[in-house]
Every structure is written in structure tokens, then in C-alpha cells.
C-alpha positions in Angstrom: -15.9 -26.0 -2.2 -18.0 -28.9 -3.5 -17.6 -30.3 -6.9 -18.2 -34.0 -7.4 -18.7 -36.5 -4.6 -15.5 -38.4 -4.1 -15.9 -41.8 -5.8 -17.1 -44.6 -3.3 -13.8 -46.4 -4.1 -12.0 -43.6 -2.2 -13.6 -44.9 1.1 -12.5 -48.2 2.4 -14.9 -50.8 3.8 -14.5 -49.3 7.3 -15.5 -45.8 6.1 -12.0 -44.4 6.1 -10.5 -42.2 3.4 -8.6 -44.1 0.8 -5.9 -41.8 -0.5 -4.8 -44.2 -3.3 -8.3 -44.6 -4.6 -8.7 -40.8 -4.5 -5.5 -40.3 -6.2 -6.6 -42.5 -9.0 -10.2 -41.3 -9.2 -9.5 -37.6 -9.1 -7.1 -37.5 -11.9 -3.9 -36.7 -9.9 -2.4 -40.0 -11.0 -3.3 -39.1 -14.6 -1.3 -36.0 -14.1 1.9 -37.5 -12.6 4.4 -39.4 -14.5 5.6 -39.7 -18.2 2.9 -39.6 -20.9 4.1 -42.9 -22.4 4.5 -44.6 -19.0 2.1 -45.8 -16.3 0.9 -43.0 -14.0 2.8 -42.5 -10.7 1.0 -43.2 -7.4 3.9 -42.6 -5.0 2.6 -39.3 -3.7 -1.0 -40.6 -3.1 -0.5 -40.4 0.8 -0.4 -36.6 0.7 -4.2 -36.7 0.2 -4.5 -38.1 3.7 -3.3 -34.8 5.2 -5.0 -32.7 2.6 -8.3 -34.5 3.2 -7.9 -33.9 6.9 -7.5 -30.2 6.3 -10.6 -30.3 4.1 -12.6 -32.0 6.8 -11.4 -29.4 9.4 -12.7 -26.6 7.1 -16.0 -28.4 6.7 -16.4 -29.0 10.4 -15.8 -25.4 11.2 -17.7 -23.6 8.4 -20.3 -26.2 7.3 -19.2 -25.9 3.5 -18.4 -29.0 1.6 -14.7 -29.3 0.5 -13.9 -31.8 -2.2 -10.1 -31.8 -1.8 -9.1 -34.2 -4.7 -11.2 -32.0 -7.1 -9.7 -28.8 -5.8 -6.3 -30.2 -6.5 -7.1 -31.6 -10.0 -10.0 -29.5 -11.2 -8.0 -26.9 -13.0 -6.3 -29.5 -15.1 -9.7 -30.7 -16.1 -10.8 -27.3 -17.3 -7.6 -26.8 -19.3 -7.4 -30.3 -20.7 -4.1 -31.1 -19.1 -2.2 -34.4 -18.6 1.1 -35.7 -17.4 4.3 -34.6 -19.2 7.1 -36.0 -17.0 9.7 -33.5 -16.5 7.6 -30.7 -17.9 4.8 -29.4 -15.8 1.2 -30.2 -16.8 0.6 -26.6 -17.7 3.9 -26.4 -19.8 5.5 -23.4 -18.0 8.0 -25.2 -15.8 10.7 -27.8 -16.4 12.8 -30.1 -14.3 16.4 -29.6 -15.4 19.1 -32.2 -15.0 22.2 -30.6 -13.5 25.7 -32.1 -12.9 24.8 -32.9 -9.3 21.1 -33.2 -9.1 17.9 -31.4 -10.4 16.4 -28.0 -10.4 13.3 -26.4 -11.8 12.8 -23.2 -13.9 9.5 -21.5 -14.7 8.9 -19.4 -17.7 5.2 -18.3 -17.3 5.6 -14.5 -18.2 6.5 -12.8 -21.4 9.4 -11.1 -19.5 10.7 -14.5 -18.3 11.1 -15.6 -22.0 12.9 -12.4 -22.8 15.4 -13.2 -20.1 16.5 -16.6 -21.5 19.4 -15.2 -23.6 20.9 -13.6 -20.5 20.4 -16.8 -18.5 22.1 -19.1 -20.9 24.7 -16.4 -22.0 23.8 -16.8 -25.7 21.7 -15.0 -28.2 21.2 -18.2 -30.1 18.0 -19.2 -28.6 15.3 -20.7 -30.6 11.5 -19.9 -30.3 11.3 -23.0 -28.1 13.9 -22.1 -25.4 14.0 -25.3 -23.5 16.5 -27.2 -25.5 19.1 -24.5 -25.1 18.3 -24.3 -21.4 18.6 -28.0 -20.9 22.0 -28.0 -22.6 23.2 -25.0 -20.5 22.0 -26.6 -17.3 23.5 -30.0 -17.9 27.0 -28.4 -17.6 26.4 -26.8 -14.2 25.5 -27.7 -10.6 21.9 -27.2 -9.6 22.6 -24.5 -7.0 24.5 -22.4 -9.6 21.6 -22.8 -12.1 19.1 -21.7 -9.4 21.1 -18.8 -8.2 21.7 -17.4 -11.7 18.0 -17.7 -12.6 17.0 -15.9 -9.3 19.5 -13.2 -10.0 17.5 -12.5 -13.1 14.3 -12.7 -11.1 13.2 -16.0 -12.7 11.2 -18.4 -10.7 13.6 -21.3 -9.9 14.3 -23.8 -7.3 16.8 -26.7 -6.5 15.1 -30.0 -5.8 14.5 -30.5 -2.0 16.2 -27.2 -1.0 13.4 -26.3 1.5 12.5 -28.1 4.7 9.1 -28.5 6.1 7.8 -25.7 8.5 4.4 -24.8 10.1 3.0 -21.3 9.5 4.9 -18.6 11.1 2.6 -16.8 13.5 3.4 -13.4 15.2 1.2 -10.9 17.2 0.3 -7.9 15.1 -2.3 -6.3 17.2 -4.8 -6.8 20.1 -6.9 -9.9 20.1 -10.6 -9.6 19.5 -13.5 -11.7 20.5 -13.7 -15.2 19.1 -16.1 -15.2 16.1 -17.0 -17.0 13.0 -16.7 -15.9 9.4 -20.2 -14.6 8.9 -20.0 -11.0 7.8 -16.2 -10.8 8.4 -14.7 -8.4 5.8 -11.9 -10.1 3.9 -9.6 -8.0 1.7 -8.0 -10.3 -0.9 -4.7 -8.8 -2.2 -3.7 -12.1 -3.8 -3.7 -13.3 -7.4 -3.4 -16.6 -9.4 -4.4 -19.7 -7.3 -3.4 -20.2 -3.6 -4.6 -17.0 -2.2 -7.8 -16.7 -4.3 -8.7 -20.3 -3.3 -8.4 -19.4 0.4 -10.6 -16.3 -0.1 -13.1 -18.3 -2.2 -13.5 -20.8 0.6 -13.9 -17.9 3.1 -16.5 -16.3 0.9 -18.5 -19.6 0.7 -18.4 -19.7 4.5 -20.2 -16.4 4.8 -17.4 -13.7 4.7 -17.7 -10.6 2.6 -14.7 -10.8 0.3 -13.2 -7.7 -1.6 -10.8 -8.7 -4.3 -8.3 -5.8 -4.9 -6.8 -5.5 -8.3 -4.8 -2.8 -10.1 -6.3 -1.7 -13.3 -2.8 -1.7 -14.9 -2.0 -5.2 -13.6 -5.0 -7.2 -12.9 -4.9 -10.8 -11.7 -2.9 -12.7 -14.4 -5.5 -15.6 -14.4 -8.1 -13.2 -15.9 -6.2 -13.7 -19.2 -6.5 -17.4 -19.1 -9.4 -19.9 -18.8 -12.5 -17.9 -17.8 -14.0 -21.0 -16.0 -11.0 -21.3 -13.7 -11.0 -17.6 -12.9 -14.8 -17.8 -12.1 -14.2 -20.9 -10.0 -11.7 -19.0 -7.8 -13.2 -15.6 -7.8 -17.0 -15.6 -8.3 -19.0 -14.2 -5.3 -16.3 -11.6 -4.5 -16.6 -7.9 -4.7 -13.9 -6.3 -6.9 -12.3 -3.0 -6.0 -9.9 -1.5 -8.5 -7.1 0.9 -7.4 -3.5 1.8 -8.1 -1.2 1.0 -5.1 0.5 4.3 -5.6 -2.1 6.9 -6.6 -4.8 5.5 -4.5 -2.8 4.2 -1.5 -5.0 6.3 1.0 -8.1 4.6 -0.2 -6.5 1.2 0.1 -5.2 2.0 3.5 -8.7 2.8 4.7 -10.0 -0.5 3.3 -7.3 -2.4 5.0 -8.0 -0.5 8.3 -11.5 -1.7 8.4 -10.8 -5.3 7.2 -11.2 -8.2 9.7 -8.9 -10.5 7.5 -6.2 -9.5 5.0 -4.9 -12.0 2.5 -1.6 -10.9 0.9 0.2 -12.7 -1.8 2.7 -10.1 -3.2 6.3 -9.8 -2.1 6.0 -8.1 1.4 8.3 -5.2 0.3 5.7 -4.1 -2.3 3.3 -3.2 0.4 5.8 -2.2 3.0 7.5 0.5 0.9 4.1 2.2 0.3 3.3 2.1 4.1 0.6 -0.6 3.4 2.1 -3.5 5.4 0.5 -5.2 8.4 2.5 -3.0 10.8 1.6 0.2 9.0 -2.1 -0.1 9.1 -3.8 1.0 12.3 -4.4 -2.1 14.4 -8.0 -3.5 14.5 -8.8 -5.7 17.4 -8.7 -9.4 16.1 -7.6 -8.6 12.6 -5.8 -11.4 10.9 -3.2 -10.7 8.2 -2.3 -13.8 6.4 0.7 -13.6 4.0 1.5 -16.2 1.3 5.1 -16.1 0.1 7.0 -18.3 -2.3 10.0 -18.9 0.1 9.3 -17.0 3.3 10.4 -13.7 4.5 13.7 -14.6 6.1 16.9 -16.1 4.9 18.8 -16.2 1.6 15.7 -17.2 -0.4 13.3 -14.6 1.2 11.5 -12.5 -1.4 12.2 -14.8 -4.4 9.1 -15.3 -6.6 7.6 -18.8 -6.9 4.9 -20.5 -8.8 3.1 -23.8 -7.9 5.4 -26.3 -9.8 8.8 -24.7 -8.9 7.7 -24.3 -5.2 6.8 -28.0 -5.3 10.3 -28.9 -6.5 11.8 -26.7 -3.8 10.0 -28.6 -1.2 10.8 -32.0 -2.8 7.1 -32.7 -3.7 7.8 -34.6 -6.9 6.8 -38.0 -8.2 9.2 -40.7 -9.5 9.1 -42.5 -12.8 11.9 -44.4 -14.4 14.3 -43.4 -11.8 13.9 -39.7 -12.4 11.8 -37.0 -10.7 8.6 -36.0 -12.4 6.1 -33.3 -11.7 3.3 -34.2 -9.2 -0.2 -33.2 -10.3 -0.8 -29.7 -11.7 0.9 -26.8 -9.8 -0.2 -28.8 -6.7 1.5 -26.5 -4.2 -1.0 -23.7 -5.1 -4.2 -25.5 -4.0 -2.4 -27.2 -1.1 -1.3 -23.8 0.1 -4.8 -22.4 -0.4 -6.2 -25.2 1.8 -3.5 -24.8 4.4 -4.1 -20.9 4.5 -7.9 -21.4 5.0 -7.2 -23.6 8.0 -4.6 -21.2 9.4 -7.2 -18.3 9.2 -9.8 -20.5 10.9 -7.3 -21.4 13.7 -6.4 -17.8 14.1 -10.1 -16.9 14.4 -10.5 -19.4 17.2 -7.6 -17.7 19.1 -9.1 -14.3 18.7 -6.9 -13.1 15.8 -4.6 -10.1 16.2 -1.9 -12.1 14.2 0.3 -12.0 11.2 0.4 -15.5 9.7 3.0 -16.4 7.1 2.9 -19.4 4.9 5.8 -20.3 2.5 4.6 -22.3 -0.5 7.9 -24.1 -0.6 7.6 -25.0 3.1 4.0 -26.3 2.6 5.3 -28.5 -0.3 8.1 -29.8 1.9 5.6 -30.6 4.6 3.6 -32.8 2.3 6.8 -34.2 0.7 7.9 -35.4 4.2 4.9 -37.9 4.2 5.9 -41.5 3.4 5.5 -42.6 -0.2 3.4 -45.4 -1.3 4.1 -48.7 -3.1 1.2 -49.3 -5.4 -0.2 -52.2 -7.2 1.1 -51.8 -10.8 -2.3 -52.9 -12.1 -4.0 -49.8 -10.5 -5.6 -47.6 -13.2 -6.1 -43.9 -13.2 -8.9 -41.7 -14.7 -8.6 -38.2 -16.1 -9.4 -35.3 -13.9 -13.0 -34.3 -13.4 -14.4 -30.9 -14.3 -15.7 -28.9 -11.3 -19.4 -28.7 -11.1 -19.6 -25.9 -8.6 -18.2 -23.0 -10.7 -20.2 -20.0 -9.7 -21.5 -17.2 -11.8 -19.2 -15.0 -13.7 -16.7 -13.2 -11.4 -17.0 -9.4 -11.2 -15.1 -7.3 -13.7 -12.1 -5.3 -12.6 -13.4 -2.4 -10.5 -17.1 -3.4 -10.9 -17.8 -3.0 -7.3 -15.5 -0.1 -6.4 -18.3 2.3 -5.5 -20.0 -0.3 -3.4 -16.8 -1.1 -1.5 -16.2 2.6 -0.9 -19.6 2.9 0.7 -18.9 -0.2 2.9 -15.6 1.3 4.0 -17.3 4.6 4.8 -19.9 2.8 6.9 -17.3 0.8 8.7 -15.1 3.9 9.5 -18.2 5.7 10.8 -19.0 2.9 13.1 -15.4 2.8 14.7 
């Protein structure tokens, strides 16, 4: 995914990637820290790993991947900047507890409606955060997180998740080793991490079908159109209800070479649409992105990019307090890691279920040593992506074409 060429300052005199310069030039520093204080550079080294992932994708597929812009481009489109203990997008807050820190996300209308039950008070103003902060300040972080999750709110205790690689299990017979050209990818994901992975696969030559429910389309359709197009242009769009049109979706999944899933696993499993319910196709790769994995006490809990970052400990530091790092940074990092995981599985012949936890991805990056930066180092605002494709397809615009594609593939089996 090419956007702007990384500034020449991001390459040292020996031609090596300079993470600190890239952190400054991309806008990631601009997005990390308190608005009235200097930008925070402590997490700049994470770009070393992210850049290596981007180079792997480029080497395998031939597409240009501008990692710093992928991480900061949305902020440029939305005009975001650093806000300290509030996420750049404004939906997530870092909350001081009696024994540490936790994060809470209120990004959906239903989340806001739940606040009185969370704080056990009907006296909540239009801006709920002061009441939430007062309530949290009297409780330990684990209790805050547990109560929020009981109410199905996205929440996390700082550093509760440890780093872990993708979980890989056999899900069918292996196939021949192949590239992405003409692979059929079914994209069941929404928001950012999964759609980014699907977008990169599409640019590498795959045929990508974005699946959306007419009743509940991808939530980012209601936001900035340029961001939605950046993530979703070039994909076919199939619209269908998971319940009333489950058979049609089952046929689509049966002929797919790669399936990208971003919902809670139970949502598909209870409809007989999970990776072990669909007839095995040789070499099929089923990649599942979750917030907190599929096993253990946190399995199944919903997560967004900023609270998942807090779960993994991927935060900056300013004035002795944690601050949000970048803009929902776990989303694009997970999208890049997911793309690399798909390419790795292709090289093994597929036949695998690959699971990535966003919180574990954040923890993997958080485990990298921090950086001590020259305080005179300056930062620039994020740069608007220049490679936004044509307008993405409307919900269901390609349903008939996808049905024909499925019929052709079924006939060829």
C-alpha cells in the first residue's frame, strides 16, 4: 500500500531504516503525548519490526507498503492529533484506578447507553467521562475492567496481555504452494485491521469479496468516506443476512481460497459457518482476528484498536503517566501482521486456521525496548494518503456477480 515515499531522513547514511526519523516524519510522534507537551518518541522502535513486516510483504507480492503512512494515514484523513489519556479519535480513555490504569472504549451508541449501569448512577451528564473517571478512581483496575466487560463494553487493564505469535492449527488438507493471483478471498471483517489485510491482498492480485449484512454494514461506512475507500476500494461487495442467507454464504465460503474473519467466533459457529463447518478445500486458509483470543478468561471479549493497545501495554509515556500511542495503532499493526501470516501460510500450502489476537499483537510490539530521544527532535503532522483508490462498492453492489463466480467455482469442483 504505497502512499508517500518515506522521508529520506528515515534512512540513515548506511541505508538502514531509521525508526526515530520515521516516527517523527510520519506523524506518529505528533499523535503520541499530551497536546500541551512535547511529542513522545519512546515507542519509535516498534517501527523497526513493522517496517520489516512491510518489506516481507513487498518482497513476496511486489506491492509497495508504506508502513508509517499506513499507521498514521487515518489520523491525517480525520485531522486527529495527540490527546494524552484520551485516544486521538476520542472514543477511548485511559482511566486512573487505585492500583494502576485501564482503558474503556465508548464508540457505539449502545456503549453510551450503558454508562449509567457501569457507574451505578443515573446522574451522568452528556459528557460521561468525568463521572466515569470519578467512579474508576475509587476501584482497582481489574474490577473496572471486569465490570465493563460484564456489560459488554470494550475495556482492558494496562499490560494484562503477554506477547504471543499467531496460533496456527490444521483445518484441512494442504494444497499446492501458490501465489495470490486469482485467489478468492472472502472478507468477513470490518473496521480497520481485517479490511487492511484484505486490501493488501487485493492489491497483490487476489479477488476479494467483502461480505456485509444489509442491516449491519461495516461501521466505517458511516464515517470518513476517504478512509473507507482507502481500506475497501477494489473489492467486490456481497450483501447477505447471516441467518436468512446462510446457505448462500456457506457456498461462498466453500469455494474461497482465503477467509478473513473478524467477528466473535461464536457468531459464525452457531450458524454452522465456522472454519470446521465448511467443507474443506485443499489449501484453504482461514484467518481469524479477535480482540483477546479464543481461549482463557478474556476469550470472546470485544476490542478496538486503542483498548487492545492498552491491554498489550503498547502505550507511550509523558509526564510520568501512560498516554495513547498513535491512532488506534493496534488495528493497522494487526492488519500488517495478518497479511504476513497469510503469505506465510500460502508458502506452507495452507490448510490452516490462523488466529491473531489484537491484544497479543500489541503486547509483541510493546515488548520491544523503548527509545531515549534527543528532546530537540521535532515532529510533523500525519500525511494524507495519496493512494486512495476509487470509491468502494456500495453494499451489495456486486452480489449478482459474486453469485455467478460462486456458481462457476462450484461447477469446476
